[in-house]
N, C-alpha and C positions, 0 to 999 in steps of 0.2 A: 654308720657315721655316715655324715652329709659330706656330699663332694663341693668342691668350690663353686662349679656350674650350677648347682640345684640351689647354691646361695645367692648367686647373683640372678638367677629366675626370680626367685622370691624377691629380692631388693626391686628389680625391674617391676614386678606386677604391683610392690605395695607404694612405690613411687607415684606412679600416676594416680591410684586411689586417693592419696593424700592430697595430691594437687587439685584432684576434683573436689575433694573435699573443701581445701581451702580457697577455692573459687566460689562455691556453692556458699560457703559462710562470708564471705565478702558481700556477694548478693544479698543474704539475708540481711547482713549489716546496714546496706546501703537502703535497703528497703523500709528496715526500721527509722532510720534517718528521715527518709521522705515522708513516711507517715506522720512523725513528730511534728516536721516543719509544716506538712499541708494540713494536717488533721484539725488543729484551730480554726483554719479559713474557712468562710462560708462556701459551700458547693452548688447553692440555688440562686437564682435571680431575686431572692427576698432582699438580700444585703443592698442591691443596687436601687431596688424599687424604695427601701426606706431612705437611701440617700436622696434620691430625687423628690421624695415627698419632703424631705427636710429642707432641701433647698428652694422649692417650690413655696413653703411656708414663710421661709426667710424673704425671698423676693417678695412676697403678698405683705408682709409687714412694713418691709422699706417701702413700698410703693404706697402704702397708706400711710405712712410717715410724711413722705414726700408731698402727697396731696392734700395732706393737713397742712403741711406748711406753706403751701403755695395758694391755698384759698382760705386760710383763716386770719386774723390779727392777733399779734402775741408779742411780747417782751424778747428781745435777744439780751439785753443788758439793761437792766431797770434803772440801776443807778447812774449809768452814763445818759439815760432816756431814749436808747436804740431801740426800736420797735421793728416787727417786719408786719408787712399789708399783703393783701391779695394780689396775685400778678396783674388780673384784670384793674384792678384800681390803680397800681402803679403804672400800667400802661396808660391809662386815662390820664394821669397826672402828668406823665412825660410827654404826653403829645399836646397837653394844655400850654405845659410850659415852652414847650419848642415852637407853638403857635404865638405867645406872646413876644417872643425872642425876634429882633428887627435882623435881618441876615446881614451878613458881613459883606462890605463892598467887594466885588470883584473888580481888579484893576487890569488895565490890558495887559497882554502879553508884550513882553519887547520884542520889537521886530527889529531886523537887521536895517542899518541906515542905508538910505537909498545911494546908488551909485550913479556920477554923473552920467549924461549922454556922451557917447563918443563925438568927437568933433568931425565935422562933415568932409574934412579932407583926408581923413586918416582911413586906411583901410580895415575893413572888420576884423577882429583877432580871429586867427583859426584856432581850432580847437586842442592841436598840439601846443600852440602857445599859451592856451589857457590852463594846461595841466601844471599841476606842482612841480616846483623845481626839484624836490626829491625824485620823484617820478624820473623827470628829464636826465637828471644826472645817473640814473641807474640804467637807464635805456642806452647812455652814451659811455658808459664804460666801457673799455677794451675789453674784447673777450680773450680768453687765454687759449692757446691752441696747442696741442700736446707735440 
């Protein structure tokens, strides 16, 4: 018959094995989840190269469309009679139109009214007297002493 001490020894030896087995199964489960998530994603630079080529093709077609719109004649809205013309021709027309216009008159800038000359008997005003009254009232205000 087995003694209680031997049962404890068996229980102690089995508990760490089951704990190690549980940890190992958790790592395997985590690894499988990572493989499922990362598996379908591309692992090489081909994906980025394909995306770069697609961007370059889109940019090329966009630039071709823009160049065509800037260098050709065409209708924007035929019902309303709105058309587009090449940019070079539009600049020529704008320069011609501006050259035919008369420039607007440039009126004189308003100047301050002339001040009367001081009378010969009066003393010339000092710079302190010429200061604005607000500055003078601030400088003459009584100072508080603690």
